A tleap script that builds the chain and sets N, CA, C and O, in Angstrom:
source leaprc.protein.ff14SB
mol = sequence {
  NMET ALA PRO ARG ALA ALA PRO GLY GLY ALA
  ARG GLY ARG THR GLY ARG LEU LEU ARG PRO
  GLU SER THR ARG ARG ARG PRO ALA ALA HIE
  LEU ALA GLY ARG VAL THR LEU LEU GLY ASP
  ALA ILE HIE PRO MET SER PRO ALA GLY GLY
  THR GLY ALA ASN THR ALA LEU ARG ASP ALA
  ALA VAL LEU ALA ASP LYS LEU THR ALA VAL
  ARG ARG PRO ALA GLY PRO VAL SER ALA VAL
  ALA ALA TYR GLU THR GLU MET ARG ARG TYR
  GLY PHE ALA ALA VAL ALA GLU SER LEU ARG
  TYR GLY GLU ARG PHE ALA GLN ALA ILE ARG
  HIE ALA GLY LYS GLU ASN HIE CARG
}
set mol.1.N position { -65.445 1.092 -46.391 }
set mol.1.CA position { -66.472 -0.195 -45.883 }
set mol.1.C position { -65.449 -0.020 -44.656 }
set mol.1.O position { -64.221 0.054 -44.710 }
set mol.2.N position { -66.529 0.039 -43.223 }
set mol.2.CA position { -66.063 -0.410 -41.878 }
set mol.2.C position { -65.862 -2.326 -41.886 }
set mol.2.O position { -66.558 -3.280 -42.232 }
set mol.3.N position { -64.360 -2.102 -41.230 }
set mol.3.CA position { -64.289 -3.800 -40.547 }
set mol.3.C position { -65.005 -4.440 -39.848 }
set mol.3.O position { -65.567 -3.862 -38.918 }
set mol.4.N position { -65.230 -5.936 -40.080 }
set mol.4.CA position { -66.423 -6.520 -39.195 }
set mol.4.C position { -65.463 -6.773 -37.882 }
set mol.4.O position { -64.234 -6.745 -37.819 }
set mol.5.N position { -66.558 -7.058 -36.728 }
set mol.5.CA position { -66.074 -7.345 -35.524 }
set mol.5.C position { -65.760 -9.041 -35.500 }
set mol.5.O position { -66.437 -9.963 -35.955 }
set mol.6.N position { -64.603 -9.051 -34.861 }
set mol.6.CA position { -64.103 -10.399 -34.891 }
set mol.6.C position { -65.209 -11.001 -33.769 }
set mol.6.O position { -65.866 -10.429 -32.900 }
set mol.7.N position { -65.113 -12.500 -34.204 }
set mol.7.CA position { -65.674 -13.400 -33.255 }
set mol.7.C position { -65.692 -12.940 -31.834 }
set mol.7.O position { -64.611 -12.649 -31.321 }
set mol.8.N position { -66.695 -12.850 -31.199 }
set mol.8.CA position { -66.770 -12.757 -30.222 }
set mol.8.C position { -66.348 -10.935 -29.239 }
set mol.8.O position { -66.296 -10.431 -28.117 }
set mol.9.N position { -66.139 -10.611 -30.802 }
set mol.9.CA position { -65.710 -9.241 -30.427 }
set mol.9.C position { -67.473 -8.001 -30.530 }
set mol.9.O position { -68.542 -8.465 -30.928 }
set mol.10.N position { -67.354 -6.930 -30.205 }
set mol.10.CA position { -68.621 -5.889 -30.320 }
set mol.10.C position { -67.964 -4.739 -30.847 }
set mol.10.O position { -66.741 -4.616 -30.919 }
set mol.11.N position { -68.885 -3.826 -31.248 }
set mol.11.CA position { -68.336 -2.555 -31.834 }
set mol.11.C position { -68.955 -1.390 -30.844 }
set mol.11.O position { -70.133 -1.185 -30.553 }
set mol.12.N position { -67.889 -0.769 -30.468 }
set mol.12.CA position { -68.402 0.570 -29.343 }
set mol.12.C position { -69.090 1.656 -30.353 }
set mol.12.O position { -69.189 1.422 -31.557 }
set mol.13.N position { -69.463 2.626 -29.870 }
set mol.13.CA position { -69.930 3.854 -30.550 }
set mol.13.C position { -69.131 4.408 -31.750 }
set mol.13.O position { -69.466 4.759 -32.881 }
set mol.14.N position { -67.977 4.358 -31.105 }
set mol.14.CA position { -66.960 5.248 -32.177 }
set mol.14.C position { -66.516 3.985 -33.362 }
set mol.14.O position { -65.428 3.958 -33.937 }
set mol.15.N position { -67.340 3.242 -33.507 }
set mol.15.CA position { -66.901 1.890 -34.487 }
set mol.15.C position { -65.521 1.568 -34.019 }
set mol.15.O position { -64.834 1.274 -34.997 }
set mol.16.N position { -64.824 1.508 -32.862 }
set mol.16.CA position { -63.764 0.735 -32.505 }
set mol.16.C position { -64.060 -0.640 -32.405 }
set mol.16.O position { -65.244 -0.917 -32.207 }
set mol.17.N position { -63.286 -1.520 -32.492 }
set mol.17.CA position { -63.434 -3.332 -32.041 }
set mol.17.C position { -63.050 -3.189 -30.824 }
set mol.17.O position { -61.920 -2.887 -30.441 }
set mol.18.N position { -64.116 -3.434 -30.108 }
set mol.18.CA position { -64.083 -4.352 -28.454 }
set mol.18.C position { -63.611 -5.424 -28.572 }
set mol.18.O position { -64.522 -6.098 -29.053 }
set mol.19.N position { -62.456 -6.260 -28.399 }
set mol.19.CA position { -62.238 -7.367 -28.375 }
set mol.19.C position { -61.911 -8.021 -26.880 }
set mol.19.O position { -60.957 -7.613 -26.218 }
set mol.20.N position { -62.891 -9.189 -26.364 }
set mol.20.CA position { -62.425 -9.528 -25.133 }
set mol.20.C position { -61.432 -9.750 -24.772 }
set mol.20.O position { -61.359 -9.699 -23.544 }
set mol.21.N position { -60.293 -10.063 -25.408 }
set mol.21.CA position { -58.775 -10.066 -24.887 }
set mol.21.C position { -58.138 -8.783 -24.261 }
set mol.21.O position { -57.311 -8.764 -23.350 }
set mol.22.N position { -58.609 -7.852 -24.837 }
set mol.22.CA position { -58.179 -6.756 -24.658 }
set mol.22.C position { -58.726 -6.199 -23.427 }
set mol.22.O position { -58.275 -5.110 -23.072 }
set mol.23.N position { -59.831 -6.894 -22.550 }
set mol.23.CA position { -60.788 -6.584 -21.295 }
set mol.23.C position { -60.247 -7.418 -20.172 }
set mol.23.O position { -60.454 -7.194 -18.979 }
set mol.24.N position { -59.509 -8.433 -20.682 }
set mol.24.CA position { -59.210 -9.401 -19.592 }
set mol.24.C position { -57.711 -9.270 -18.886 }
set mol.24.O position { -57.407 -9.747 -17.792 }
set mol.25.N position { -56.791 -8.462 -19.830 }
set mol.25.CA position { -55.741 -8.378 -19.223 }
set mol.25.C position { -55.591 -7.289 -17.990 }
set mol.25.O position { -55.892 -6.104 -18.133 }
set mol.26.N position { -55.104 -7.830 -16.806 }
set mol.26.CA position { -54.738 -7.240 -15.449 }
set mol.26.C position { -53.397 -6.288 -15.621 }
set mol.26.O position { -52.365 -6.749 -16.110 }
set mol.27.N position { -53.493 -5.080 -15.227 }
set mol.27.CA position { -51.930 -4.916 -15.000 }
set mol.27.C position { -51.229 -5.323 -13.805 }
set mol.27.O position { -51.670 -5.504 -12.670 }
set mol.28.N position { -49.950 -5.445 -14.306 }
set mol.28.CA position { -48.980 -5.859 -12.958 }
set mol.28.C position { -49.301 -5.587 -11.659 }
set mol.28.O position { -49.648 -4.406 -11.691 }
set mol.29.N position { -49.376 -5.907 -10.740 }
set mol.29.CA position { -48.818 -5.234 -9.645 }
set mol.29.C position { -47.956 -4.579 -9.016 }
set mol.29.O position { -47.043 -5.238 -8.517 }
set mol.30.N position { -47.952 -3.251 -8.849 }
set mol.30.CA position { -46.985 -2.279 -8.404 }
set mol.30.C position { -46.743 -1.930 -7.184 }
set mol.30.O position { -47.577 -2.381 -6.398 }
set mol.31.N position { -45.600 -1.050 -6.532 }
set mol.31.CA position { -45.878 -0.277 -5.283 }
set mol.31.C position { -46.477 0.899 -5.553 }
set mol.31.O position { -46.188 1.638 -6.494 }
set mol.32.N position { -47.348 1.091 -4.701 }
set mol.32.CA position { -48.266 2.445 -4.916 }
set mol.32.C position { -47.162 3.747 -4.604 }
set mol.32.O position { -46.212 3.794 -3.823 }
set mol.33.N position { -47.738 4.828 -5.605 }
set mol.33.CA position { -47.427 6.014 -5.418 }
set mol.33.C position { -48.022 7.105 -5.254 }
set mol.33.O position { -49.180 7.205 -4.849 }
set mol.34.N position { -47.320 7.978 -5.537 }
set mol.34.CA position { -48.102 9.336 -5.660 }
set mol.34.C position { -49.432 9.455 -7.014 }
set mol.34.O position { -50.421 10.179 -7.129 }
set mol.35.N position { -48.939 8.537 -7.735 }
set mol.35.CA position { -50.167 8.474 -8.753 }
set mol.35.C position { -50.322 7.309 -9.017 }
set mol.35.O position { -49.547 6.353 -8.975 }
set mol.36.N position { -52.094 7.470 -9.495 }
set mol.36.CA position { -52.702 6.188 -9.665 }
set mol.36.C position { -53.474 6.362 -10.851 }
set mol.36.O position { -53.526 7.416 -11.484 }
set mol.37.N position { -54.084 5.288 -11.147 }
set mol.37.CA position { -55.376 5.587 -12.504 }
set mol.37.C position { -56.691 5.293 -11.783 }
set mol.37.O position { -56.755 4.993 -10.591 }
set mol.38.N position { -57.493 5.379 -12.419 }
set mol.38.CA position { -58.932 5.308 -12.203 }
set mol.38.C position { -59.713 5.256 -13.946 }
set mol.38.O position { -59.379 5.691 -15.048 }
set mol.39.N position { -61.071 4.350 -13.323 }
set mol.39.CA position { -61.892 4.386 -14.651 }
set mol.39.C position { -60.961 3.397 -15.642 }
set mol.39.O position { -60.127 2.622 -15.176 }
set mol.40.N position { -61.208 3.530 -16.957 }
set mol.40.CA position { -60.880 2.864 -18.231 }
set mol.40.C position { -59.508 2.608 -18.377 }
set mol.40.O position { -58.910 1.799 -19.087 }
set mol.41.N position { -58.956 3.810 -17.227 }
set mol.41.CA position { -57.436 4.047 -17.886 }
set mol.41.C position { -56.582 2.365 -16.904 }
set mol.41.O position { -55.438 1.912 -16.872 }
set mol.42.N position { -57.798 1.984 -16.324 }
set mol.42.CA position { -57.189 0.643 -15.021 }
set mol.42.C position { -57.462 -0.539 -15.613 }
set mol.42.O position { -56.689 -1.418 -15.995 }
set mol.43.N position { -59.299 -0.436 -15.672 }
set mol.43.CA position { -59.772 -1.668 -15.976 }
set mol.43.C position { -60.862 -1.237 -17.425 }
set mol.43.O position { -62.059 -1.034 -17.221 }
set mol.44.N position { -60.279 -1.139 -18.823 }
set mol.44.CA position { -61.137 -1.277 -19.956 }
set mol.44.C position { -62.204 -2.177 -19.937 }
set mol.44.O position { -61.959 -3.372 -19.768 }
set mol.45.N position { -63.364 -1.782 -20.085 }
set mol.45.CA position { -64.549 -2.294 -20.649 }
set mol.45.C position { -65.521 -1.929 -21.424 }
set mol.45.O position { -65.833 -0.756 -21.634 }
set mol.46.N position { -66.085 -2.954 -21.918 }
set mol.46.CA position { -67.204 -2.529 -23.046 }
set mol.46.C position { -67.984 -1.684 -22.873 }
set mol.46.O position { -68.251 -1.386 -21.709 }
set mol.47.N position { -68.425 -1.211 -23.623 }
set mol.47.CA position { -69.705 -0.112 -23.193 }
set mol.47.C position { -70.991 -0.376 -22.775 }
set mol.47.O position { -71.823 0.431 -22.362 }
set mol.48.N position { -71.128 -2.006 -22.965 }
set mol.48.CA position { -72.598 -2.597 -22.728 }
set mol.48.C position { -73.055 -2.472 -21.489 }
set mol.48.O position { -72.165 -2.649 -20.658 }
set mol.49.N position { -74.348 -2.180 -20.939 }
set mol.49.CA position { -74.390 -2.072 -19.488 }
set mol.49.C position { -74.415 -0.923 -18.861 }
set mol.49.O position { -75.270 -0.463 -18.105 }
set mol.50.N position { -73.021 -0.318 -19.372 }
set mol.50.CA position { -73.065 1.349 -18.385 }
set mol.50.C position { -72.179 0.691 -17.051 }
set mol.50.O position { -72.300 1.162 -15.920 }
set mol.51.N position { -71.241 -0.509 -17.379 }
set mol.51.CA position { -70.698 -0.839 -15.944 }
set mol.51.C position { -69.068 0.199 -16.021 }
set mol.51.O position { -68.417 0.485 -15.017 }
set mol.52.N position { -68.862 0.428 -16.813 }
set mol.52.CA position { -67.388 1.030 -17.050 }
set mol.52.C position { -67.499 2.596 -16.171 }
set mol.52.O position { -66.709 3.034 -15.336 }
set mol.53.N position { -68.779 3.230 -16.700 }
set mol.53.CA position { -69.007 4.763 -15.858 }
set mol.53.C position { -69.623 4.596 -14.876 }
set mol.53.O position { -70.030 5.666 -14.423 }
set mol.54.N position { -69.947 3.602 -14.210 }
set mol.54.CA position { -70.171 3.424 -12.796 }
set mol.54.C position { -68.924 3.148 -11.858 }
set mol.54.O position { -68.656 3.853 -10.885 }
set mol.55.N position { -68.184 2.033 -12.263 }
set mol.55.CA position { -66.986 1.966 -11.947 }
set mol.55.C position { -66.080 2.887 -11.667 }
set mol.55.O position { -65.453 2.892 -10.607 }
set mol.56.N position { -65.945 3.685 -12.528 }
set mol.56.CA position { -65.177 4.798 -12.749 }
set mol.56.C position { -65.617 5.806 -11.785 }
set mol.56.O position { -64.763 6.529 -11.271 }
set mol.57.N position { -67.026 5.956 -11.438 }
set mol.57.CA position { -67.434 7.123 -10.315 }
set mol.57.C position { -67.156 6.476 -9.145 }
set mol.57.O position { -66.635 7.134 -8.246 }
set mol.58.N position { -67.491 4.865 -8.907 }
set mol.58.CA position { -67.120 4.314 -7.560 }
set mol.58.C position { -65.405 4.588 -7.287 }
set mol.58.O position { -65.017 4.953 -6.177 }
set mol.59.N position { -64.445 4.363 -8.442 }
set mol.59.CA position { -62.962 4.654 -8.207 }
set mol.59.C position { -62.770 6.009 -7.177 }
set mol.59.O position { -62.321 6.153 -6.039 }
set mol.60.N position { -63.350 6.909 -8.192 }
set mol.60.CA position { -63.653 7.999 -7.629 }
set mol.60.C position { -63.873 8.791 -6.127 }
set mol.60.O position { -63.298 9.750 -5.613 }
set mol.61.N position { -65.026 7.884 -5.670 }
set mol.61.CA position { -65.242 7.501 -4.672 }
set mol.61.C position { -64.734 7.420 -3.760 }
set mol.61.O position { -64.647 8.269 -2.873 }
set mol.62.N position { -64.230 6.221 -3.806 }
set mol.62.CA position { -63.195 5.230 -2.910 }
set mol.62.C position { -61.891 6.258 -3.017 }
set mol.62.O position { -61.705 6.737 -1.899 }
set mol.63.N position { -61.237 6.598 -3.670 }
set mol.63.CA position { -59.899 7.166 -3.741 }
set mol.63.C position { -60.058 8.274 -3.179 }
set mol.63.O position { -59.073 8.553 -2.495 }
set mol.64.N position { -61.291 9.464 -3.138 }
set mol.64.CA position { -61.486 10.498 -2.339 }
set mol.64.C position { -61.928 10.000 -0.685 }
set mol.64.O position { -61.746 10.842 0.195 }
set mol.65.N position { -62.378 8.936 -0.374 }
set mol.65.CA position { -62.628 8.734 0.838 }
set mol.65.C position { -61.088 8.152 1.360 }
set mol.65.O position { -60.913 8.072 2.576 }
set mol.66.N position { -60.246 7.845 0.654 }
set mol.66.CA position { -59.016 7.186 1.263 }
set mol.66.C position { -58.277 8.413 1.363 }
set mol.66.O position { -57.660 8.634 2.405 }
set mol.67.N position { -58.256 9.198 0.468 }
set mol.67.CA position { -57.308 10.314 0.787 }
set mol.67.C position { -57.851 11.253 1.857 }
set mol.67.O position { -56.971 11.788 2.531 }
set mol.68.N position { -59.237 11.603 2.191 }
set mol.68.CA position { -59.285 12.435 3.098 }
set mol.68.C position { -59.132 11.713 4.481 }
set mol.68.O position { -58.788 12.358 5.471 }
set mol.69.N position { -59.368 10.480 4.535 }
set mol.69.CA position { -58.481 9.619 5.587 }
set mol.69.C position { -57.131 9.926 6.035 }
set mol.69.O position { -56.755 9.724 7.190 }
set mol.70.N position { -56.613 10.276 5.375 }
set mol.70.CA position { -55.136 10.190 5.431 }
set mol.70.C position { -54.673 11.046 6.615 }
set mol.70.O position { -54.858 12.262 6.666 }
set mol.71.N position { -54.003 10.263 7.648 }
set mol.71.CA position { -53.314 10.966 8.577 }
set mol.71.C position { -51.808 10.814 8.655 }
set mol.71.O position { -51.401 9.652 8.660 }
set mol.72.N position { -50.828 11.874 8.724 }
set mol.72.CA position { -49.547 11.720 8.873 }
set mol.72.C position { -48.935 11.133 9.797 }
set mol.72.O position { -49.746 11.202 10.720 }
set mol.73.N position { -48.067 10.611 10.169 }
set mol.73.CA position { -47.286 10.180 8.892 }
set mol.73.C position { -47.567 9.569 7.791 }
set mol.73.O position { -47.072 10.012 6.755 }
set mol.74.N position { -48.285 8.600 7.752 }
set mol.74.CA position { -48.381 7.899 6.654 }
set mol.74.C position { -48.687 8.429 5.388 }
set mol.74.O position { -48.430 7.674 4.450 }
set mol.75.N position { -49.206 9.614 5.088 }
set mol.75.CA position { -49.671 10.612 3.976 }
set mol.75.C position { -50.595 9.863 2.883 }
set mol.75.O position { -51.468 9.026 3.110 }
set mol.76.N position { -50.137 10.431 1.523 }
set mol.76.CA position { -51.079 9.839 0.832 }
set mol.76.C position { -50.770 8.755 -0.303 }
set mol.76.O position { -51.496 8.290 -1.182 }
set mol.77.N position { -49.563 8.541 -0.002 }
set mol.77.CA position { -48.987 7.245 -0.637 }
set mol.77.C position { -49.815 5.868 -0.313 }
set mol.77.O position { -50.039 4.916 -1.060 }
set mol.78.N position { -50.229 6.102 1.173 }
set mol.78.CA position { -50.687 4.745 1.614 }
set mol.78.C position { -52.102 5.035 1.361 }
set mol.78.O position { -52.690 3.971 1.166 }
set mol.79.N position { -52.904 6.071 1.285 }
set mol.79.CA position { -54.053 6.045 0.755 }
set mol.79.C position { -54.533 5.727 -0.392 }
set mol.79.O position { -55.729 5.510 -0.585 }
set mol.80.N position { -53.281 5.648 -1.613 }
set mol.80.CA position { -53.389 5.484 -3.032 }
set mol.80.C position { -53.095 3.888 -2.891 }
set mol.80.O position { -53.708 3.184 -3.694 }
set mol.81.N position { -52.399 3.359 -2.148 }
set mol.81.CA position { -52.225 2.021 -1.826 }
set mol.81.C position { -53.645 1.261 -1.440 }
set mol.81.O position { -53.926 0.149 -1.887 }
set mol.82.N position { -54.519 2.031 -0.527 }
set mol.82.CA position { -55.522 1.303 -0.142 }
set mol.82.C position { -56.589 1.436 -1.360 }
set mol.82.O position { -57.241 0.443 -1.681 }
set mol.83.N position { -56.737 2.523 -1.952 }
set mol.83.CA position { -57.355 2.639 -3.090 }
set mol.83.C position { -57.461 1.324 -3.954 }
set mol.83.O position { -58.376 0.506 -4.052 }
set mol.84.N position { -56.062 1.404 -4.621 }
set mol.84.CA position { -55.742 0.459 -5.258 }
set mol.84.C position { -56.008 -1.174 -4.923 }
set mol.84.O position { -56.337 -1.952 -5.818 }
set mol.85.N position { -55.862 -1.508 -3.809 }
set mol.85.CA position { -56.219 -2.805 -3.405 }
set mol.85.C position { -57.744 -2.831 -3.468 }
set mol.85.O position { -58.257 -3.786 -4.050 }
set mol.86.N position { -58.609 -1.793 -2.880 }
set mol.86.CA position { -59.799 -2.181 -2.964 }
set mol.86.C position { -60.623 -2.072 -4.446 }
set mol.86.O position { -61.656 -2.569 -4.894 }
set mol.87.N position { -59.625 -1.176 -4.933 }
set mol.87.CA position { -60.429 -1.133 -6.669 }
set mol.87.C position { -60.130 -2.569 -7.510 }
set mol.87.O position { -60.773 -3.186 -8.359 }
set mol.88.N position { -59.151 -2.735 -7.009 }
set mol.88.CA position { -58.541 -4.056 -7.776 }
set mol.88.C position { -59.504 -5.422 -7.509 }
set mol.88.O position { -59.757 -6.164 -8.458 }
set mol.89.N position { -59.921 -5.650 -6.418 }
set mol.89.CA position { -61.413 -6.516 -5.971 }
set mol.89.C position { -62.776 -6.005 -6.863 }
set mol.89.O position { -63.233 -6.834 -7.649 }
set mol.90.N position { -63.345 -4.870 -6.787 }
set mol.90.CA position { -64.301 -4.527 -7.421 }
set mol.90.C position { -64.342 -4.294 -8.853 }
set mol.90.O position { -65.386 -4.508 -9.469 }
set mol.91.N position { -63.150 -3.814 -9.516 }
set mol.91.CA position { -62.961 -3.176 -10.804 }
set mol.91.C position { -62.588 -4.367 -11.627 }
set mol.91.O position { -63.092 -4.192 -12.736 }
set mol.92.N position { -61.960 -5.457 -11.593 }
set mol.92.CA position { -61.778 -6.249 -12.358 }
set mol.92.C position { -62.716 -7.122 -12.578 }
set mol.92.O position { -62.785 -7.752 -13.634 }
set mol.93.N position { -63.859 -7.307 -11.231 }
set mol.93.CA position { -64.912 -8.291 -11.214 }
set mol.93.C position { -65.841 -7.601 -12.082 }
set mol.93.O position { -66.385 -8.347 -12.896 }
set mol.94.N position { -66.189 -6.321 -12.135 }
set mol.94.CA position { -66.875 -5.385 -13.245 }
set mol.94.C position { -66.236 -5.706 -14.597 }
set mol.94.O position { -67.062 -5.967 -15.472 }
set mol.95.N position { -64.889 -5.749 -14.984 }
set mol.95.CA position { -64.608 -6.073 -16.349 }
set mol.95.C position { -65.239 -7.421 -16.799 }
set mol.95.O position { -65.667 -7.531 -17.949 }
set mol.96.N position { -65.302 -8.404 -15.950 }
set mol.96.CA position { -65.820 -9.412 -16.397 }
set mol.96.C position { -67.362 -9.338 -16.491 }
set mol.96.O position { -67.999 -9.653 -17.496 }
set mol.97.N position { -67.764 -8.994 -15.605 }
set mol.97.CA position { -69.636 -8.349 -15.484 }
set mol.97.C position { -69.442 -7.644 -16.847 }
set mol.97.O position { -69.969 -8.231 -17.793 }
set mol.98.N position { -68.806 -6.534 -17.117 }
set mol.98.CA position { -69.219 -6.172 -18.734 }
set mol.98.C position { -68.806 -6.926 -19.687 }
set mol.98.O position { -69.496 -6.822 -20.702 }
set mol.99.N position { -67.690 -7.860 -19.774 }
set mol.99.CA position { -67.527 -8.509 -20.871 }
set mol.99.C position { -68.794 -9.568 -21.132 }
set mol.99.O position { -69.181 -9.747 -22.287 }
set mol.100.N position { -69.327 -10.155 -20.184 }
set mol.100.CA position { -70.494 -10.791 -20.319 }
set mol.100.C position { -71.506 -10.239 -21.152 }
set mol.100.O position { -71.980 -10.485 -22.261 }
set mol.101.N position { -71.717 -9.208 -20.023 }
set mol.101.CA position { -72.638 -8.099 -21.184 }
set mol.101.C position { -72.686 -7.947 -22.684 }
set mol.101.O position { -73.705 -7.986 -23.372 }
set mol.102.N position { -71.175 -7.729 -23.190 }
set mol.102.CA position { -70.828 -7.500 -24.753 }
set mol.102.C position { -70.820 -8.300 -25.115 }
set mol.102.O position { -70.743 -8.237 -26.342 }
set mol.103.N position { -70.880 -9.656 -24.571 }
set mol.103.CA position { -70.591 -10.924 -25.392 }
set mol.103.C position { -72.467 -11.044 -25.422 }
set mol.103.O position { -73.084 -11.053 -26.487 }
set mol.104.N position { -73.004 -11.109 -24.348 }
set mol.104.CA position { -74.598 -11.455 -24.603 }
set mol.104.C position { -75.217 -10.212 -25.476 }
set mol.104.O position { -76.201 -10.455 -26.175 }
set mol.105.N position { -74.698 -8.955 -25.459 }
set mol.105.CA position { -75.315 -7.868 -26.679 }
set mol.105.C position { -74.656 -8.679 -27.950 }
set mol.105.O position { -75.487 -9.382 -28.525 }
set mol.106.N position { -73.701 -8.710 -28.349 }
set mol.106.CA position { -72.866 -9.486 -29.327 }
set mol.106.C position { -74.002 -10.341 -30.204 }
set mol.106.O position { -74.494 -10.237 -31.328 }
set mol.107.N position { -74.137 -11.185 -29.141 }
set mol.107.CA position { -75.154 -12.644 -29.732 }
set mol.107.C position { -76.842 -12.054 -29.903 }
set mol.107.O position { -77.607 -12.531 -30.741 }
set mol.108.N position { -77.132 -11.219 -29.185 }
set mol.108.CA position { -78.530 -10.649 -29.437 }
set mol.108.C position { -78.215 -10.109 -31.355 }
set mol.108.O position { -78.673 -10.767 -32.289 }
set mol.109.N position { -77.555 -9.111 -31.501 }
set mol.109.CA position { -77.237 -8.170 -32.839 }
set mol.109.C position { -76.807 -9.636 -33.752 }
set mol.109.O position { -77.552 -9.881 -34.701 }
set mol.110.N position { -75.885 -10.406 -33.550 }
set mol.110.CA position { -75.883 -11.535 -34.332 }
set mol.110.C position { -77.213 -12.424 -34.895 }
set mol.110.O position { -77.407 -12.895 -36.016 }
set mol.111.N position { -78.026 -12.467 -33.715 }
set mol.111.CA position { -79.156 -13.624 -34.062 }
set mol.111.C position { -80.380 -12.288 -34.436 }
set mol.111.O position { -81.476 -12.510 -34.951 }
set mol.112.N position { -79.962 -11.171 -34.109 }
set mol.112.CA position { -81.238 -10.287 -35.180 }
set mol.112.C position { -80.598 -10.112 -36.480 }
set mol.112.O position { -81.309 -9.706 -37.400 }
set mol.113.N position { -79.487 -10.331 -36.676 }
set mol.113.CA position { -79.244 -10.299 -37.911 }
set mol.113.C position { -79.490 -11.484 -38.945 }
set mol.113.O position { -79.554 -11.288 -40.159 }
set mol.114.N position { -79.626 -12.781 -38.323 }
set mol.114.CA position { -80.058 -13.932 -38.943 }
set mol.114.C position { -81.685 -13.674 -39.343 }
set mol.114.O position { -82.215 -13.707 -40.454 }
set mol.115.N position { -82.315 -13.384 -37.921 }
set mol.115.CA position { -83.750 -13.035 -38.394 }
set mol.115.C position { -84.230 -12.120 -39.668 }
set mol.115.O position { -85.214 -12.325 -40.377 }
set mol.116.N position { -83.237 -11.013 -39.775 }
set mol.116.CA position { -83.891 -9.958 -40.635 }
set mol.116.C position { -83.248 -10.810 -42.513 }
set mol.116.O position { -83.519 -10.310 -43.605 }
set mol.117.N position { -82.582 -11.849 -42.344 }
set mol.117.CA position { -82.196 -12.207 -43.780 }
set mol.117.C position { -82.802 -13.439 -44.346 }
set mol.117.O position { -82.530 -13.961 -45.427 }
set mol.118.N position { -83.892 -13.927 -43.221 }
set mol.118.CA position { -84.806 -15.063 -43.303 }
set mol.118.C position { -85.857 -14.567 -44.531 }
set mol.118.O position { -86.785 -15.295 -44.881 }
savepdb mol mol.pdb
quit
């Protein structure tokens, strides 16, 4: 028997519990290097609304733009830093939006369950 979702949580397609607190944590700021993160690796989201997939695609496009605009001597590290600065602005706004979608979805499921038990 699968465990129940915690209050305020929703269950993804894999059955894993998505808790709001796991999507609210932002990674600590760090100095940019030659390695960066994109998509759910940096800003995990609820599957509700498809916001995560759209944000991951945006991450890839922004990083590609920054890398193709690199001019020496700045190099790729400056491109990664520029990507991370921009991504933090829109990425974590998308996390908050996804959380709102997930909470509304969970409320609708709970409401539908109550309606079916009348």
